[in-house]
N, C-alpha and C positions, 0 to 999 in steps of 0.2 A: 504494500499499500504506499502510495506517495502522497505527500501533503504539498500544497502550494502555500508558501509563506507570503504574507501580504505586509509590505512595510508602507506605512501611511506617511505621505510627505505633508507639507504645508498645504499644498493644493487639495489634497484629499480632505483634510480637516476644514478647509475653507468651504469645499463643496458640501460636506455634511452640515456645517453650520448654516449655510445659505438655505438648504432644503429645510432644515428645522425652523429657520427664522421666517421663511415664507409661509410654511404650513402651521406654524405655531405648536408643533408637535415634537415630542422627544422620541425619536426613533429607537433609542436605546431600551425603551420600555418593552419593545416586542421581544418575546421569548420564542418566537417561531413555532407556535402551536399548529398553524396552518388553517384555522378556522376561517380567516379572510378568504383564502383560496378556494376553500371547500364550499363557501356560499356564493361564490362569484358566478353569475349567470353567463358571463362572456369569457370564462376561463378557457374554454376550448379554442378561442380565437387568439389567445396570448401566447407569445413565444417563451415568456418566463412567468412563473406563478407570482402572485401578488407578494407573497412572503419572501420569495427569492429577491425581488426588487428591493424590499425593505432591507434584507440582509446585505445586498450589494451597496446600498447607501450606507449602512452601519460600518461596512468594511472599506468605505471610500473608493469603491470600484466605479468611478464616474463613467468610464466608457461603456461598461456593461449596462448600467442604468439608462444612459442616454441612447444607446443603440437598441434597447428593448422596445417592442410596440405595446408593451402592457399599459403604460400611462396613457396612451392614445386610445386603446380600446376601451379603458375604464369609462363607465358611463356615469360615474359619480352618483349612483344610486344609493350609496351609503349603507348597503348591506354588510360590507366588510367592517366598516366603523361600528355598526351596531353589534356585530357578532364578537368583536375583539374583547377578551377577558381583561386586558390591561388598559382598555379605553384609549388606544392609539387611534388618532383620527387618519386612518389610512387613506381615505378618500381625499383628505387635504394634502397628504404627502404626494399622491399621484397628481393632484392639481399643481402642487409645488414644482414637481419634475417638469410638467408641461410649461409652467411659467418660466422656469430656469432655461429651457430649451428656447422659448420665445424671445427671452431677453438676452441670452448670451450666445446661442448657437442656432439662429434661425434657419441656417442652411439644412439643418437635419430634418426639417418638417417636410412632409410629402403630402400633397393634397390630391385626392382622387375625384374624378367626376362620377357621380352616381347617375345610373340610368333610371328610367322611370320604373322599371321592374324591380330594380334594387331598393328604391325608395318605398314601393308598395310592401315589400317584404320586411322592412325595418321595423323592430318593436318601437312602441312609443318612447321607451326610456332612452333609446339611442337618439331620438329627436331632442329630447329634453337635455340629455347630456351634451349634444352638439351645441345647443344654445349656451350651455354653461361654459364651454370651452372657447367660445368666440371672444376675441379680444383685440383691441387696436394696438398696433406697435408704436 
């Protein structure tokens, strides 16, 4: 068995602090129980589980966090936040990651055009979540 040792530099600490500041949440409260991921209705569309993204943030793995599609798939339905036994506001953390990308690395954002057929199949929460994600630069 091999282990990957992670050495956090000042940039990693700055990233963690920025996410915590934007979200108003202490990500270190998470003890990785997985209830957030197990309750997520869109988990099957995400490339990383919700609790994996939280762990990437805690470990300062900025590139893994910013390259994941998980924060963009998150519909901000608050199911994860309600299920969290440590009361971590996970939806706010996902929103903070989106805001971080919009503020600091807008080139990472990809927009797709939805066909009328795709729009008809979207659940209502996707529409509500989409409005919550809209912001002006």
